N, C-alpha and C positions, 0 to 999 in steps of 0.2 A: 892876178886880177880876179875879183869876186865874180861869181857867176851872176848874170843879170836876174835869174829867177830865185837867187838865194833868199832875198827878203820875203818872197811870197811863201817860203817854206817855214818861216818863223811862226811860232805859236801865237795866235791872236792875244793881244794884251788883256782882253776881257777874260779869256780862259785862264790866263796866268793869275790874274787877280782872284778869280773864283776859286782856283785850286789852292792858292795860298791861304785864303780865308777859310776854306773847307778844312784844310789840314790844321789850321789854328783851332778851329772848332773841335776837331777830333782830339787834339792834344788836351784841350780844356775839359772835354768829357772824361778822358782817361784820368786826368789829375783829380777831377771832382769825384769820380767813382772810387778811387783808391784813398783819397785823403778825407773825404767827408765823414766816413764812419769813425775814424780815429779822432778827428777834430771835434766832432759832436758827441763823442762817447762820454756818457755820464751815467753812473749807477742809478737805476730806478727800480724799485720794488724787488730787490734781491731777496729771494726766499731764505730766511735764516731761522732756525729753530731756537726756542727759548724754553727753559724749564726752571721751576723754582716757586717759592711762595708767591701768591697772587699780588701782594702789595709790592714786593721787590720787583716782580716782572713788570708791573705797571710803571713803576718809577724808572726802570731802565729803558723801557720802550719810549717813554716821554723824553728822557734825556737824549737818547740816540736820534729820535726824530727831530729834536731841537738842533742838534749838532749837524745832522745830515738829513734835511727834510726830504722825505720821499725816497730815500736811497734804499731802505730796508723794509721788507714786509715780513714781520715776525709771525712764526707759526708755533703756537704753544704745544709742547709735548709733555709727557708725564715725567720723564726723568732723563738722566744722562744716557742710559742704554737706548732709550727711544730716539734720542738725538743722534747718537752714533749710527743707529740703523737708518735714520733718514738721510744722513750724509752718505753712507755707503750705497744706498739705493739711488743716490743723486736727486733726491726730492728737495734737498736744501744744500746750500754752499758751505754752511757751517752752523755753529750753535753757541749759545750763551747759557751756561748752567749756573744758577744762583743757589745760594745756601751758605752753610758754614765754611765751605771751601769752594769759592767761586772759580769757574774755569771757562775759558773760551776755546771752542773746538774749531779747528780750521781744516781745510782740504786743499793743499797746494796742487794736488793732481787735478782738481776740478778747475781752479783758477788761482794763479799766484796773485793777481790783482785783488781779488776778494779776500784772500788770506792775509794780505798786507793791510787791507781795510779793517779786518777783524782784529788784527794785532794792535792797530791803533785804538780801536774801541776798548780792547783789554786794558791798555794803559790808562785810558780815561776812567774806566770802571774801577780799576785799582785805586786811583786817586780819590774817586768819589766814595768808595767803600771805607777807606781809611779816614777820610774827613768826617763821615757820619759816625764812625766808631769813636773818633776823638771827641766829637761834639757830645755824644752820649755819655762818654766817660767824664767829661768836664761837668756836664749837667748833674751827674750823679755824685759829684764831689770826689772822684777817684784821685788819689795822691799822685799817681803816675799815668803816663800815656799808655793806652792799650798796645799790645804787640801788633806789629805790622802785618797786615793781611795781604798776601800775595795772590794775584789772579793768574793762575797758570794758563799757558797757551799750549795746546796739544794739537799737533798735526795728525789727524785721524787717518787720512789717506794721502801720504806723502808721495812726491815724485820719486822715481827710481834713481839710484845713485849714478846710473849711466846717463841720466838726463836730468840733473838736479834743478835746472832752471826751466825745464819744459820747452826749451828752444827747438829741440829736434822734433817733438810732437807738433808744435805750432808751424814750424817751417816746412813740414812734410806736406801740408795741404796744397800750397801753391804749385809745387811740381806735380802733384796728383791732378789738379785741375788742368794745368798746362799739358800734362801728358795725355789726359783723356781728350782734351780739345784737339791737340796736334794729331793724335791717333785718328780721331774721327775725320779730320780734314784730309790727312794723308790717304786714308782708305777711300774717301770719297773721290779723290783725284786719281789715285793710282789703280784702283780696282774698278773694273767695268762689269756691271751686272749687279742688280740689287741683291740677289740671294748670295752672290759671292761676297758682297759687302757684309751681309749678316754673318757669314762664316768667319770673315776676317775680323770683325768686331769681337766675336766670341773667343776666337783663338788669341787675339791680341790682349783681351781683358784677362783671360786665364793666365797667360804667360806673364803679363805685366804685374798681376797680383802676386804671383809667386816671386818674381824678381824683386819688386819693390819691398815686399814684406821681408825678404831676405836681407836687403840692404838696411832698411830702417830698424829691423829687430835684431838680426844677427850681427850686423856690422856696427851700426850707430847706437844700438841699444835704446832707441827712441820709443819702441813699442814693447809692450809686455804681453803676457798671456800666451794663448795657443797660437803657434805660427800659422797653421793651416786656416784657422778661423780668421786671423788678421789678413791672410792672403785672400781669402774669399771676400772679405769686406772691401779690400782695396780693388780687387778685380771687379766686383760689382759696381764700385764707384767709377772706375774707368769706363765700364760699359754704360753706366747711367749718363755719362758725359759724352761719350763717343757715339752711342747709338742714335740719339736724337739728331745729331749732325748728319750722319749717313742716311737716316730716315727721311729727313726733310730734303736732302739732295735727291734721293730717289723719287720724292713726291713732286718737288717744284724745280729741280735742277740745281745748278751751282749756287744760286742765291741762298740755298739752305745752309751753306757753309757758315753764313753769318750767325747761326744759332750758337756756335762756339764762342766767338769773341764777344758778341753782344749779350747773350743771355747768361752764359756760364762765367765768363771772365769779368765783364764790366758790371753786370747787375748782381749775380748771385754770389760771387766770390767775396766782395767787400762786406756783405752782410751775413757771412757764413758763421760767425761766432768762433772762428778758430783762434783768434788772438785775444779777444775779450768775450765775456759772457754775453749772451743775446740780450740780457736785460740792460746792457750798456747802450744799445742802439735806440734811437727815438722810436717809440711805438708807432706802428706795429711791425717795423722792419725786422726786428730781431726774430719774431715768430715767423714772418714770411720767409726769411732766409733758411729756416729749417725745412721748408717744403721743396728746396732745390738741392741738387746733388752735392755741391760744395758744403753746405751747412749740414746736411744729413751725414755726409762722410766724416766731417770733423767731429761731430757728436759720437758717431758709431765707433770710430777708431779710438777715441779717448775712453769711452766707456768699456770697450773690450779690453783695453790695457789696464784700467784701474778700478772699474766699477762693475764687476761681474754680477752684482746683485741688482743692478739697474734694469729697468724695463726698456729693452732696445727694439721693441716691435716697430715703433714708428720710423726710425731711420732706416731699418731694413726694408720696410714697405715703401718708403719714399724712393730709395735707390732702385729697388726692384721695379717700381712702377715706371720710372724714367727709362730704365733699360728695356723693359718689355715694350713700353710704348714706342720707343725709338725703333726697335726691331720690327714691330708691327707696321710702322710707317714704311719701312723698307719692303715688307711683304706686299703692302698695298701698292707701292711703287712698282714692284715687280709685275703684278697683275695688270696694272695700268699700261706698262710697257708692252706686255704680251698682247694687250688689246689694241695697241696702236696709238695710245695716248702718250707721246714721248715728251717728258719734261725737259729732256736734255739730249743733245745730239749724240753724246757718247753712249747713252742708254740703248741706242739702236743695236748695239752689238749683243748677240744672243747670249743668254746664260749658258 
């Protein structure tokens, strides 16, 4: 026989409806955050170098813009060497070199998507060049068709043989973001005392950087370059994600944990540029994504592996600023706790 008070212990139907609708809204936000960038991704103003005679350059620019309006922003350079240098310093994603032996330069290490786009442009360029040559020969009354002109496609900065599709490099970002976020949350919950959390974040980030770099570089072959430098970059990225979480927890209490899921995972990660170039996102979200740890980490790790000539000052500074800022928040929280302003009950335990 049911207890007479059983019905009174049931959750009120209004709360049930509210919870169900709130969960549906959360799911909708998650789906939107992760699907919106890929659904709306479209190349806009991709920086591509171009070299050659002025008349030929103008003709190619007009043709490409007609085929893909707004997709490419051409940057005129002097010659092939200048184009290669621009690619290796990651100022451009590729190049078109015109002249007697036209050539399209790609960089699969920078972006496979853009490399494929340039390969398609090379096919159209080859068709157009040969059509012009045939028309000129016919107008001149040549008895035979001119020899076929081939537009070579050269991958200037290819992906490593150990990661030929770049999947390891791309897939590494999400575990990095998740690891930094979970590390910050776990330290916030398990470690009591703001300064102890600072120490835990520093130790976790250093150890995590060494371990993850060892896995991604030594085991999977997804990273190239100097192991210790890669480990430092990964460790700094972990700190840049974990430290703000522990910092806000020290400052405002457990509510600060939301910095991880909301800021790092739902907002910054989808616009990080790890899967597609930042130019594929609707403006200005691609640029905004580079100011957050996931975007800065994705750029820095890629450039350390394949583009040692690139200027990496900005991603280093972004990661450093987030890490130091988060740690400083923990220090502020420590002094607030010492002064009696408790943001959270557990902070009452002395360091």
